[in-house]
N, C-alpha and C positions, 0 to 999 in steps of 0.2 A: 221750205226755204225761208218762210216768213220771218221768224225771229232770229235766224242764224246770222251771226256777224262774223264769226271766225271761219275763214275758208283757206285751207292750205297755209295757215300761219299768217294770213293777211286779215287785220282787223278793219273791215270795210267801213266802220263808223268813224275811223280816224283818217280816212283818205282825204288829202288836200283838195281844195277846189280852186281852179285857175280861171282867171278872167280870159276873155278872148285875146286881149293884148299879150298876156303872159304866154298863152298857148302859141301865138304867132312867133314870139321872141324865142321860145324854146325850140320850136320847129326849125327856125332859121339856123340856130346853133347846131341842131342835129344834122342838118344837111351839110354843115361845115365840118362834121366829124366829131362833135363834142359828145363823148360817151356819157358823161355825167348828166347832161341835159336830156339825153335819150332815156336814161333810167328815171329821172324825175318826171318826164312827160308820161312815160308808161305807167308809173305808179299812180299818178294823178288821174289817169284815164281808165283805171281798173273798174270804175263804176260802169263803164260801157260793157265790159265783160260780164259784170254782175247782172245788168239789165237783160242781157241775152240769155244768160244761164237760167234765169227765172222762167223762160219760155220752155225749158226742157225739164220742168219740175217732175215729170213722170219718171225721171231717171235719178232719183234722190240717192240711190245706193252708190252711184259713182259720181256724185256731185263734185267732189274735189278734183277728180280726173277731168271732168268737163270744164271746170274753171281753169285748170292749167292749160288745157288745149285751147280754150278761148283766149288765154293770155298769149299763146303762140300766134294766134290770129291777129291779136292786137299789135304784137311786135312786127309782124309782116306788113300790117297796114302802116305803121310808123315808117318803116324802111322804104315802102313803095309810094308813100303819099307825095303828090306833086304840089308844092306850095304855089305854083303858078295857076292852079285850077281855082276857080271861084266857087269852092264848095267847103262846107264845114268838115273838119276832120271826122267827126262822129258819123256824118252822112256816108263817108267813104269807108270807115272802119267797121261799122256794124255788119254789113253784108259779108265782109271778109271773116269776121269772127264767127258768124253763123255758119258760113261755109266750112270753116275748119272744124267746128263742133259736129256738123252733120257728117262730114267724112269720117271723123273718129267713131261716131256711133254706128255708121254703116259698116266700117271695116272691123269693128270689135264686137259686133253683136253675135251672140252664140247661135242665133237663128237668122239665116240669110233671108232678107226680104228684098224684092226687086226695087229698083230706084223709082219706077213709076208708082209703085204701091206706097213707098215712103213719101213721095211728093204729095199724093192724095191725103195721106195721114197728116202731114205738116200743114197743108192747106186747111184741113178740117179743124186742127187744133187752133190755128189762127182765127178761123171763122168762129169757133166757140168762144175764144177770148173776146172777139169783137161783139158778139151777142151779149156776153156777160157785161161788157162795158156799157151796152145800150140798155141794161136793166133786166135782162133775162136771167133769172137766178140759176136755172138748170136747163140749158139749151137742149132741146130734143135732137136726136140724130137726124130726124126728118128735116128739121129746120136747117141744120148744118149742110146736109146734102143739097137742099134747095139753094142755099146761099152760094155754094161753090159749083153748082150745076154739075153734080156727079151723082150717079145712081146710088140709091140708099144702100143697096147690097155692097157696092164697092167701098163706100165710106166705112161701113161696119167692119168689113174684112180688113181694110187698111189700118184702122185704129186698133183692131185686135192684133194685127201683125207686129206693130211696134211696141206692144205692151211687154214689159219685162217678164220672163217666165218665173214662176214661183216654185220653189223646191218644197217637197213634202217634208224635208228635214229642217225647214226654217222654224225657229222657236217663236211661239206666239205669246208665251208667258213664262216668267222665271221669278220665283220668290226667294231665290238664294239657295234653295235645296232641290226642289223638284222642277224640272223643265217640261213644259207642255209644248209639243211640236204640232205642226199643222196636220200631219198624218193621224195624230191622236184624235182630231176633231172631225175627220172625214169619214163618213159612213153613209150607207144607203140601204136601209132594211127592205126597200121595195124591190131591189134587184136580186132575184134568185138565180140559181144556176140555169134554170130553164129560160128565163128572160134573157140572160147573158148569151145563151146559145142562139136564141131567136134573133138577137141583134146582130150576131155574126152572120146568120143566114140572110138577114135583110141587107147587110152591106154587100154580101156576095151577089145577091139578086140585083141590087142597084148597078153593080159593075157590068151586068149583062145588058143593060138598057143602052140605047144609042144616046149621044150627047144631048139632043133636043128633049127626049123623053125624060132623061135624068134631071135636066134643068127644070122642067115643068113640075116633076114630082117634088123636088127640093123647094121650089117656090110655093107650091100649093100646101105641102104638109109639114115643112120645116119652118118656113117663114110665115105661112098662114095667109097668103094672098088669095084673092078670089080669081076665078077663071078670067074675068074681064080684065083685072089688073095684070094677070100673067100675059094675056094676049097683047096688051099695050106694051109690056116690057120686052117680050121676045119678038114682037112684030108680026104676029099671025092672027087670024080670026079666032073668036071664042069657040066656034064650032071645031076648028082644027085643034085647039087646046084640049077641048073635051074629048075628042077622038084619040089624041095621043095619050092623054091621061088614062083613059079607059084601057088602052092597049098596054100601057106600062103596068097598071095594076094587075091585069091578067097575067102578064109575064112574071110579076113578083109572086102571085098566088101559085103559079106553076112551080116556081123555084122552091116554095115551101112544101 
């Protein structure tokens, strides 16, 4: 979004700046039914929408849609703002704009993600932004999880859940004649038919484990945690983890 100035026909570099006094005067006129004042006030405050849109930079492919939805939130804020309240308009408007955009993304996402998962993801994004402001160039997911007091695994899953899916049919290069698609660059010579079948068998074997055994196997062999780390996460002793892990491995071997 960095150098983009033109959004849905609005040149953001030419948006007018209003003083606090001008804002108050226009808002008074708006409450008296002045439509021209409403349009002028909304146009001058589109920078608020732009500042919010930047937080959703992961969704660049629908940036224009997000901006328009944010403008709807801005108009709602203008119509519902109480001039008797001793608060700045921006303080009232920004949460309303964010809420409108979040609803749009939730309702129009091709992959349904639970609200709790989205909340964790947005908190994680906000924490990452805060860490970057504090001078951390590439915040680690461990630092983000610690900052928002959420399990590392849950943060990783939440961030992955809100990532936009990529199509194998997306073009990655075009020189005017030949187009190279993502599928043209995807290959894995290490995966043979035998390994593919083994992976299927492994997935079937995992399904036969009870929830606790499956969780331990995933934490130990997919995420790479030690038995001690697993015991702390699932709330049982290391000896119990060891016993359940051995039992799970035996069951998987029998399945093969």
